[in-house]
C-alpha positions, 0 to 999 in steps of 0.5 A: 457488325454494328447491330450486335452490341445492342442485344448485349446491352439489353442482356447486361441490363436485364439481370440488374433490373431483375435484381433491383426488382427483387431487392425492392420486394425482399430487402437483403439484410446488410452485414451488421459490421458493415452497417455499424461502420457506415453509421459512424460519422466521417469526422470520427476515426474508425475504432481499433480492432481491440477497442471495437470488439465489444461493440461489434459483438453487441451489434451482431446480436439478434434484437440489438438496436439497429440490427436488421434482425431486430424483432425476430429473436426472442426477447429473453435471449436479448435480456440474457445477453445484456446481463452477460455483457454487463456482468464483468463491470458489476464484478469490477465495481463490487471489488473491495478496496485493500485495507492498509492494515491487512496489507501491513499485517500480511507483509509483517507475517512474511517478514516474521516467517523469514527471520524465524529461522527455526520456525518455532513461532517466536523470535529470539534476540538474534532473529529479531535483530535481523528484522530491525534495521536503522535508517542507514541500513545498519542493524540495531544495537543489541541493547536496543533489541533487548529493550524491545523484547522487554517492552513487548514480551508480554507473556515473559517467554523471552521471545517475540511472537507474531502478535507482539512483533506486530505491535513492536513494528508499529511502535518502531514506525511511530519513532521513525516518523519522529526521527525523520521530523527532527533530522533536519539535514536528513543525514540519517543521524541526530546531532546534539542540536537536533536532539535538544530541540526534540526534547524541548518539543516533548516538554522536557526543560532540562539543563544543557549539561544534562542533555549533553550527558544523555546524548553522550551516553547513547551517541556514536563517537567518531574521531572524524565526525561529530558525535551523533545518534542513530535511529536505534540509540535515539529510540533507546535514549528516549525510552530510557528518559521516559522510564526515568520520568515515570519513576520520578513521578511515582515518588513525586507525590506532591507534584512539585518536582521534588521526589522522596525515595528510600534507598531500597526503592531506589535500588529496586528501580535501578535494577529494573533498568538492567 
């Protein structure tokens, strides 16, 4: 009974020695995925399944560096695979950045088409009023909407086409920045003191009673709150003042602050305001 284990040990050792002898003569290729993980230092964490997919695919290609199949596949195959794997990065690098002007134009086109209820390509006063909103969420006064149409209706059609609407909107954006600059307390309204500071910064040196007259002419009166200007009336008052200035300069031929105007010219200029 004690002599039987020895032949069993020799039978177990022979296949191992035979396999080792063949392994030395013909080394078996290791699994590329297993070989890649064996090359990772122990101090680095193993790659997650999603993040390591591209590396596994490249390592399993013929001719890939470190692959047991390196040198057996044609070099053209390897070059083609390298071009294919690098193509997404090239496309991503060549994507142009979005132009802010084009983005604004696209957004305005969507707004224009939405408020153009009859889809005739022109905005009437009522349609334009739905697109012009004050900072507090209220719509522009009808007088301000009519003023915008007079300023930007270049073809005299009585409506605002998209190109005219595009320039009108940029004009409004300019005035919004001005309004926010002088709205010191950020209550979406301009007080008399804020309005007076704005006129002084524009170069107007007007008496206080004249500034108060203009402010009361365009301001919102509320018995519970002091008089103030919303954004639409702030714009309308400044446009009105600018037009008065241009008319005065036309007749101030000497540039000394004194204008001589006939009654006929005076009536003509006044009617142009209406």
